[in-house]
PyMOL Python script that loads the backbone (N, CA, C, O; Angstrom):
from pymol import cmd

cmd.read_pdbstr("""\
ATOM      1  N   MET A   1       7.703   5.577 -33.444  1.00  0.00           N
ATOM      2  CA  MET A   1       7.532   5.048 -32.105  1.00  0.00           C
ATOM      3  C   MET A   1       8.845   5.127 -31.324  1.00  0.00           C
ATOM      4  O   MET A   1       8.854   5.496 -30.150  1.00  0.00           O
ATOM      5  N   LEU A   2       9.935   4.783 -31.973  1.00  0.00           N
ATOM      6  CA  LEU A   2      11.229   4.808 -31.298  1.00  0.00           C
ATOM      7  C   LEU A   2      11.639   6.236 -30.937  1.00  0.00           C
ATOM      8  O   LEU A   2      12.226   6.465 -29.880  1.00  0.00           O
ATOM      9  N   SER A   3      11.336   7.179 -31.799  1.00  0.00           N
ATOM     10  CA  SER A   3      11.693   8.568 -31.503  1.00  0.00           C
ATOM     11  C   SER A   3      10.866   9.097 -30.322  1.00  0.00           C
ATOM     12  O   SER A   3      11.375   9.855 -29.497  1.00  0.00           O
ATOM     13  N   TRP A   4       9.592   8.695 -30.244  1.00  0.00           N
ATOM     14  CA  TRP A   4       8.756   9.106 -29.109  1.00  0.00           C
ATOM     15  C   TRP A   4       9.311   8.520 -27.816  1.00  0.00           C
ATOM     16  O   TRP A   4       9.367   9.198 -26.790  1.00  0.00           O
ATOM     17  N   LEU A   5       9.726   7.235 -27.876  1.00  0.00           N
ATOM     18  CA  LEU A   5      10.256   6.580 -26.687  1.00  0.00           C
ATOM     19  C   LEU A   5      11.545   7.243 -26.214  1.00  0.00           C
ATOM     20  O   LEU A   5      11.722   7.463 -25.016  1.00  0.00           O
ATOM     21  N   THR A   6      12.425   7.558 -27.118  1.00  0.00           N
ATOM     22  CA  THR A   6      13.673   8.211 -26.720  1.00  0.00           C
ATOM     23  C   THR A   6      13.436   9.625 -26.213  1.00  0.00           C
ATOM     24  O   THR A   6      14.171  10.102 -25.348  1.00  0.00           O
ATOM     25  N   ALA A   7      12.430  10.297 -26.736  1.00  0.00           N
ATOM     26  CA  ALA A   7      12.133  11.656 -26.286  1.00  0.00           C
ATOM     27  C   ALA A   7      11.491  11.654 -24.899  1.00  0.00           C
ATOM     28  O   ALA A   7      11.611  12.638 -24.168  1.00  0.00           O
ATOM     29  N   ASN A   8      10.807  10.557 -24.520  1.00  0.00           N
ATOM     30  CA  ASN A   8      10.078  10.508 -23.256  1.00  0.00           C
ATOM     31  C   ASN A   8      10.580   9.411 -22.317  1.00  0.00           C
ATOM     32  O   ASN A   8       9.823   8.936 -21.471  1.00  0.00           O
ATOM     33  N   ILE A   9      11.825   9.008 -22.450  1.00  0.00           N
ATOM     34  CA  ILE A   9      12.355   7.896 -21.657  1.00  0.00           C
ATOM     35  C   ILE A   9      12.329   8.200 -20.157  1.00  0.00           C
ATOM     36  O   ILE A   9      12.075   7.304 -19.352  1.00  0.00           O
ATOM     37  N   GLY A  10      12.585   9.428 -19.782  1.00  0.00           N
ATOM     38  CA  GLY A  10      12.552   9.796 -18.367  1.00  0.00           C
ATOM     39  C   GLY A  10      11.163   9.640 -17.771  1.00  0.00           C
ATOM     40  O   GLY A  10      11.007   9.105 -16.674  1.00  0.00           O
ATOM     41  N   THR A  11      10.175  10.100 -18.483  1.00  0.00           N
ATOM     42  CA  THR A  11       8.789   9.988 -18.025  1.00  0.00           C
ATOM     43  C   THR A  11       8.362   8.529 -17.951  1.00  0.00           C
ATOM     44  O   THR A  11       7.682   8.124 -17.009  1.00  0.00           O
ATOM     45  N   VAL A  12       8.759   7.748 -18.938  1.00  0.00           N
ATOM     46  CA  VAL A  12       8.397   6.328 -18.964  1.00  0.00           C
ATOM     47  C   VAL A  12       9.029   5.599 -17.783  1.00  0.00           C
ATOM     48  O   VAL A  12       8.363   4.804 -17.119  1.00  0.00           O
ATOM     49  N   LEU A  13      10.302   5.860 -17.515  1.00  0.00           N
ATOM     50  CA  LEU A  13      10.993   5.186 -16.409  1.00  0.00           C
ATOM     51  C   LEU A  13      10.410   5.578 -15.048  1.00  0.00           C
ATOM     52  O   LEU A  13      10.229   4.720 -14.184  1.00  0.00           O
ATOM     53  N   ILE A  14      10.126   6.829 -14.858  1.00  0.00           N
ATOM     54  CA  ILE A  14       9.545   7.279 -13.593  1.00  0.00           C
ATOM     55  C   ILE A  14       8.157   6.687 -13.401  1.00  0.00           C
ATOM     56  O   ILE A  14       7.803   6.290 -12.290  1.00  0.00           O
ATOM     57  N   THR A  15       7.369   6.621 -14.465  1.00  0.00           N
ATOM     58  CA  THR A  15       6.035   6.035 -14.374  1.00  0.00           C
ATOM     59  C   THR A  15       6.119   4.554 -14.025  1.00  0.00           C
ATOM     60  O   THR A  15       5.365   4.085 -13.172  1.00  0.00           O
ATOM     61  N   LEU A  16       7.007   3.816 -14.656  1.00  0.00           N
ATOM     62  CA  LEU A  16       7.176   2.392 -14.339  1.00  0.00           C
ATOM     63  C   LEU A  16       7.641   2.191 -12.898  1.00  0.00           C
ATOM     64  O   LEU A  16       7.196   1.265 -12.221  1.00  0.00           O
ATOM     65  N   PHE A  17       8.533   3.060 -12.437  1.00  0.00           N
ATOM     66  CA  PHE A  17       9.016   2.985 -11.064  1.00  0.00           C
ATOM     67  C   PHE A  17       7.872   3.226 -10.072  1.00  0.00           C
ATOM     68  O   PHE A  17       7.748   2.501  -9.085  1.00  0.00           O
ATOM     69  N   LEU A  18       7.046   4.229 -10.326  1.00  0.00           N
ATOM     70  CA  LEU A  18       5.927   4.520  -9.429  1.00  0.00           C
ATOM     71  C   LEU A  18       4.882   3.407  -9.453  1.00  0.00           C
ATOM     72  O   LEU A  18       4.309   3.083  -8.413  1.00  0.00           O
ATOM     73  N   ILE A  19       4.626   2.825 -10.604  1.00  0.00           N
ATOM     74  CA  ILE A  19       3.692   1.704 -10.688  1.00  0.00           C
ATOM     75  C   ILE A  19       4.222   0.520  -9.892  1.00  0.00           C
ATOM     76  O   ILE A  19       3.457  -0.154  -9.203  1.00  0.00           O
ATOM     77  N   ALA A  20       5.515   0.262  -9.980  1.00  0.00           N
ATOM     78  CA  ALA A  20       6.118  -0.841  -9.221  1.00  0.00           C
ATOM     79  C   ALA A  20       5.981  -0.611  -7.715  1.00  0.00           C
ATOM     80  O   ALA A  20       5.697  -1.551  -6.972  1.00  0.00           O
ATOM     81  N   ILE A  21       6.177   0.612  -7.264  1.00  0.00           N
ATOM     82  CA  ILE A  21       6.040   0.924  -5.837  1.00  0.00           C
ATOM     83  C   ILE A  21       4.602   0.696  -5.375  1.00  0.00           C
ATOM     84  O   ILE A  21       4.378   0.120  -4.311  1.00  0.00           O
ATOM     85  N   VAL A  22       3.636   1.138  -6.158  1.00  0.00           N
ATOM     86  CA  VAL A  22       2.228   0.960  -5.800  1.00  0.00           C
ATOM     87  C   VAL A  22       1.882  -0.528  -5.733  1.00  0.00           C
ATOM     88  O   VAL A  22       1.176  -0.961  -4.822  1.00  0.00           O
ATOM     89  N   VAL A  23       2.373  -1.304  -6.685  1.00  0.00           N
ATOM     90  CA  VAL A  23       2.106  -2.751  -6.688  1.00  0.00           C
ATOM     91  C   VAL A  23       2.713  -3.401  -5.448  1.00  0.00           C
ATOM     92  O   VAL A  23       2.073  -4.244  -4.820  1.00  0.00           O
ATOM     93  N   ILE A  24       3.922  -3.027  -5.093  1.00  0.00           N
ATOM     94  CA  ILE A  24       4.570  -3.585  -3.900  1.00  0.00           C
ATOM     95  C   ILE A  24       3.769  -3.245  -2.644  1.00  0.00           C
ATOM     96  O   ILE A  24       3.594  -4.099  -1.774  1.00  0.00           O
ATOM     97  N   ILE A  25       3.289  -2.023  -2.541  1.00  0.00           N
ATOM     98  CA  ILE A  25       2.503  -1.614  -1.373  1.00  0.00           C
ATOM     99  C   ILE A  25       1.204  -2.399  -1.297  1.00  0.00           C
ATOM    100  O   ILE A  25       0.820  -2.855  -0.220  1.00  0.00           O
ATOM    101  N   VAL A  26       0.524  -2.562  -2.419  1.00  0.00           N
ATOM    102  CA  VAL A  26      -0.744  -3.299  -2.429  1.00  0.00           C
ATOM    103  C   VAL A  26      -0.522  -4.760  -2.047  1.00  0.00           C
ATOM    104  O   VAL A  26      -1.303  -5.324  -1.280  1.00  0.00           O
ATOM    105  N   VAL A  27       0.524  -5.370  -2.570  1.00  0.00           N
ATOM    106  CA  VAL A  27       0.827  -6.765  -2.228  1.00  0.00           C
ATOM    107  C   VAL A  27       1.121  -6.890  -0.741  1.00  0.00           C
ATOM    108  O   VAL A  27       0.652  -7.831  -0.100  1.00  0.00           O
ATOM    109  N   LYS A  28       1.882  -5.968  -0.185  1.00  0.00           N
ATOM    110  CA  LYS A  28       2.212  -5.995   1.249  1.00  0.00           C
ATOM    111  C   LYS A  28       0.949  -5.849   2.092  1.00  0.00           C
ATOM    112  O   LYS A  28       0.778  -6.567   3.076  1.00  0.00           O
ATOM    113  N   LEU A  29       0.067  -4.930   1.718  1.00  0.00           N
ATOM    114  CA  LEU A  29      -1.172  -4.730   2.470  1.00  0.00           C
ATOM    115  C   LEU A  29      -2.056  -5.973   2.420  1.00  0.00           C
ATOM    116  O   LEU A  29      -2.663  -6.344   3.424  1.00  0.00           O
ATOM    117  N   ARG A  30      -2.129  -6.611   1.265  1.00  0.00           N
ATOM    118  CA  ARG A  30      -2.951  -7.821   1.141  1.00  0.00           C
ATOM    119  C   ARG A  30      -2.375  -8.962   1.977  1.00  0.00           C
ATOM    120  O   ARG A  30      -3.128  -9.697   2.616  1.00  0.00           O
ATOM    121  N   LYS A  31      -1.045  -9.120   1.981  1.00  0.00           N
ATOM    122  CA  LYS A  31      -0.411 -10.160   2.801  1.00  0.00           C
ATOM    123  C   LYS A  31      -0.671  -9.898   4.280  1.00  0.00           C
ATOM    124  O   LYS A  31      -1.006 -10.817   5.027  1.00  0.00           O
ATOM    125  N   ASP A  32      -0.517  -8.643   4.702  1.00  0.00           N
ATOM    126  CA  ASP A  32      -0.760  -8.297   6.104  1.00  0.00           C
ATOM    127  C   ASP A  32      -2.216  -8.544   6.479  1.00  0.00           C
ATOM    128  O   ASP A  32      -2.493  -9.008   7.585  1.00  0.00           O
ATOM    129  N   LYS A  33      -3.139  -8.247   5.590  1.00  0.00           N
ATOM    130  CA  LYS A  33      -4.568  -8.459   5.861  1.00  0.00           C
ATOM    131  C   LYS A  33      -4.860  -9.951   6.039  1.00  0.00           C
ATOM    132  O   LYS A  33      -5.629 -10.328   6.924  1.00  0.00           O
ATOM    133  N   LYS A  34      -4.259 -10.791   5.216  1.00  0.00           N
ATOM    134  CA  LYS A  34      -4.460 -12.235   5.324  1.00  0.00           C
ATOM    135  C   LYS A  34      -3.867 -12.786   6.617  1.00  0.00           C
ATOM    136  O   LYS A  34      -4.406 -13.728   7.196  1.00  0.00           O
ATOM    137  N   LYS A  35      -2.747 -12.194   7.075  1.00  0.00           N
ATOM    138  CA  LYS A  35      -2.106 -12.625   8.316  1.00  0.00           C
ATOM    139  C   LYS A  35      -2.811 -12.073   9.546  1.00  0.00           C
ATOM    140  O   LYS A  35      -2.566 -12.538  10.659  1.00  0.00           O
ATOM    141  N   GLY A  36      -3.674 -11.099   9.362  1.00  0.00           N
ATOM    142  CA  GLY A  36      -4.354 -10.475  10.486  1.00  0.00           C
ATOM    143  C   GLY A  36      -3.559  -9.357  11.118  1.00  0.00           C
ATOM    144  O   GLY A  36      -3.896  -8.897  12.210  1.00  0.00           O
ATOM    145  N   VAL A  37      -2.519  -8.916  10.457  1.00  0.00           N
ATOM    146  CA  VAL A  37      -1.684  -7.828  10.960  1.00  0.00           C
ATOM    147  C   VAL A  37      -2.390  -6.509  10.670  1.00  0.00           C
ATOM    148  O   VAL A  37      -2.967  -6.322   9.598  1.00  0.00           O
ATOM    149  N   SER A  38      -2.338  -5.605  11.629  1.00  0.00           N
ATOM    150  CA  SER A  38      -3.003  -4.321  11.481  1.00  0.00           C
ATOM    151  C   SER A  38      -2.027  -3.195  11.753  1.00  0.00           C
ATOM    152  O   SER A  38      -1.016  -3.392  12.428  1.00  0.00           O
ATOM    153  N   SER A  39      -2.320  -2.033  11.237  1.00  0.00           N
ATOM    154  CA  SER A  39      -1.480  -0.870  11.505  1.00  0.00           C
ATOM    155  C   SER A  39      -1.958  -0.132  12.752  1.00  0.00           C
ATOM    156  O   SER A  39      -1.484   0.961  13.063  1.00  0.00           O
ATOM    157  N   CYS A  40      -2.888  -0.739  13.449  1.00  0.00           N
ATOM    158  CA  CYS A  40      -3.449  -0.139  14.655  1.00  0.00           C
ATOM    159  C   CYS A  40      -2.375  -0.018  15.739  1.00  0.00           C
ATOM    160  O   CYS A  40      -1.541  -0.908  15.901  1.00  0.00           O
ATOM    161  N   GLY A  41      -2.409   1.085  16.470  1.00  0.00           N
ATOM    162  CA  GLY A  41      -1.446   1.285  17.542  1.00  0.00           C
ATOM    163  C   GLY A  41      -1.787   0.520  18.807  1.00  0.00           C
ATOM    164  O   GLY A  41      -0.932   0.375  19.680  1.00  0.00           O
ATOM    165  N   GLY A  42      -3.016   0.024  18.932  1.00  0.00           N
ATOM    166  CA  GLY A  42      -3.403  -0.782  20.077  1.00  0.00           C
ATOM    167  C   GLY A  42      -3.947   0.010  21.251  1.00  0.00           C
ATOM    168  O   GLY A  42      -4.325  -0.593  22.255  1.00  0.00           O
ATOM    169  N   ASN A  43      -4.005   1.344  21.171  1.00  0.00           N
ATOM    170  CA  ASN A  43      -4.517   2.156  22.255  1.00  0.00           C
ATOM    171  C   ASN A  43      -6.002   2.411  21.999  1.00  0.00           C
ATOM    172  O   ASN A  43      -6.379   3.448  21.453  1.00  0.00           O
ATOM    173  N   CYS A  44      -6.842   1.447  22.403  1.00  0.00           N
ATOM    174  CA  CYS A  44      -8.276   1.508  22.086  1.00  0.00           C
ATOM    175  C   CYS A  44      -9.048   2.508  22.954  1.00  0.00           C
ATOM    176  O   CYS A  44     -10.199   2.818  22.647  1.00  0.00           O
ATOM    177  N   ALA A  45      -8.449   3.008  24.010  1.00  0.00           N
ATOM    178  CA  ALA A  45      -9.152   3.912  24.910  1.00  0.00           C
ATOM    179  C   ALA A  45      -9.554   5.213  24.206  1.00  0.00           C
ATOM    180  O   ALA A  45     -10.568   5.817  24.558  1.00  0.00           O
ATOM    181  N   HIS A  46      -8.781   5.636  23.234  1.00  0.00           N
ATOM    182  CA  HIS A  46      -9.048   6.905  22.556  1.00  0.00           C
ATOM    183  C   HIS A  46      -9.540   6.721  21.129  1.00  0.00           C
ATOM    184  O   HIS A  46      -9.547   7.668  20.342  1.00  0.00           O
ATOM    185  N   CYS A  47      -9.954   5.497  20.795  1.00  0.00           N
ATOM    186  CA  CYS A  47     -10.347   5.193  19.420  1.00  0.00           C
ATOM    187  C   CYS A  47     -11.865   5.112  19.317  1.00  0.00           C
ATOM    188  O   CYS A  47     -12.518   4.494  20.158  1.00  0.00           O
ATOM    189  N   ALA A  48     -12.421   5.734  18.289  1.00  0.00           N
ATOM    190  CA  ALA A  48     -13.866   5.692  18.077  1.00  0.00           C
ATOM    191  C   ALA A  48     -14.327   4.318  17.612  1.00  0.00           C
ATOM    192  O   ALA A  48     -15.500   3.982  17.775  1.00  0.00           O
ATOM    193  N   MET A  49     -13.447   3.524  17.045  1.00  0.00           N
ATOM    194  CA  MET A  49     -13.801   2.204  16.528  1.00  0.00           C
ATOM    195  C   MET A  49     -13.379   1.086  17.499  1.00  0.00           C
ATOM    196  O   MET A  49     -13.261  -0.066  17.080  1.00  0.00           O
ATOM    197  N   SER A  50     -13.157   1.387  18.741  1.00  0.00           N
ATOM    198  CA  SER A  50     -12.618   0.398  19.687  1.00  0.00           C
ATOM    199  C   SER A  50     -13.507  -0.827  19.860  1.00  0.00           C
ATOM    200  O   SER A  50     -12.999  -1.915  20.132  1.00  0.00           O
ATOM    201  N   GLY A  51     -14.807  -0.680  19.710  1.00  0.00           N
ATOM    202  CA  GLY A  51     -15.702  -1.820  19.879  1.00  0.00           C
ATOM    203  C   GLY A  51     -15.726  -2.749  18.684  1.00  0.00           C
ATOM    204  O   GLY A  51     -16.125  -3.906  18.824  1.00  0.00           O
ATOM    205  N   THR A  52     -15.319  -2.292  17.528  1.00  0.00           N
ATOM    206  CA  THR A  52     -15.395  -3.116  16.337  1.00  0.00           C
ATOM    207  C   THR A  52     -14.040  -3.571  15.822  1.00  0.00           C
ATOM    208  O   THR A  52     -13.969  -4.476  14.991  1.00  0.00           O
ATOM    209  N   CYS A  53     -12.997  -2.978  16.285  1.00  0.00           N
ATOM    210  CA  CYS A  53     -11.665  -3.259  15.749  1.00  0.00           C
ATOM    211  C   CYS A  53     -11.113  -4.598  16.233  1.00  0.00           C
ATOM    212  O   CYS A  53     -10.746  -5.444  15.417  1.00  0.00           O
ATOM    213  N   HIS A  54     -11.052  -4.798  17.521  1.00  0.00           N
ATOM    214  CA  HIS A  54     -10.427  -5.994  18.095  1.00  0.00           C
ATOM    215  C   HIS A  54     -11.494  -6.921  18.685  1.00  0.00           C
ATOM    216  O   HIS A  54     -12.474  -6.473  19.280  1.00  0.00           O
ATOM    217  N   GLN A  55     -11.276  -8.203  18.505  1.00  0.00           N
ATOM    218  CA  GLN A  55     -12.181  -9.208  19.064  1.00  0.00           C
ATOM    219  C   GLN A  55     -11.867  -9.395  20.559  1.00  0.00           C
ATOM    220  O   GLN A  55     -10.705  -9.364  20.964  1.00  0.00           O
ATOM    221  N   LYS A  56     -12.911  -9.587  21.364  1.00  0.00           N
ATOM    222  CA  LYS A  56     -12.712  -9.857  22.782  1.00  0.00           C
ATOM    223  C   LYS A  56     -12.259 -11.304  22.930  1.00  0.00           C
ATOM    224  O   LYS A  56     -12.837 -12.202  22.318  1.00  0.00           O
ATOM    225  N   LYS A  57     -11.241 -11.530  23.727  1.00  0.00           N
ATOM    226  CA  LYS A  57     -10.732 -12.887  23.949  1.00  0.00           C
ATOM    227  C   LYS A  57     -11.150 -13.407  25.288  1.00  0.00           C
ATOM    228  O   LYS A  57     -10.811 -14.535  25.645  1.00  0.00           O
TER     229      LYS A  57
END
""", "prot")
cmd.dss("prot")
cmd.show_as("cartoon", "prot")
cmd.util.cbc("prot")
cmd.orient("prot")
C-alpha cells in the first residue's frame, strides 16, 4: 500500500485538490441560493426566462 501511495502521490494530491475546489464551489452556490443571490445579469429584456426569474414588486 505504501509503495502504491508513493508511486501515485502526484495523482492523489491533484485529485484531492480538485475535490476540494468542487466542494468549495458547491458550498458557495448553496449559500448564495439561500441568500437569494443570483448570477443573473439583470437585463430581462433579452432573456427567455424573464417572466419566471424575478418576482414583480
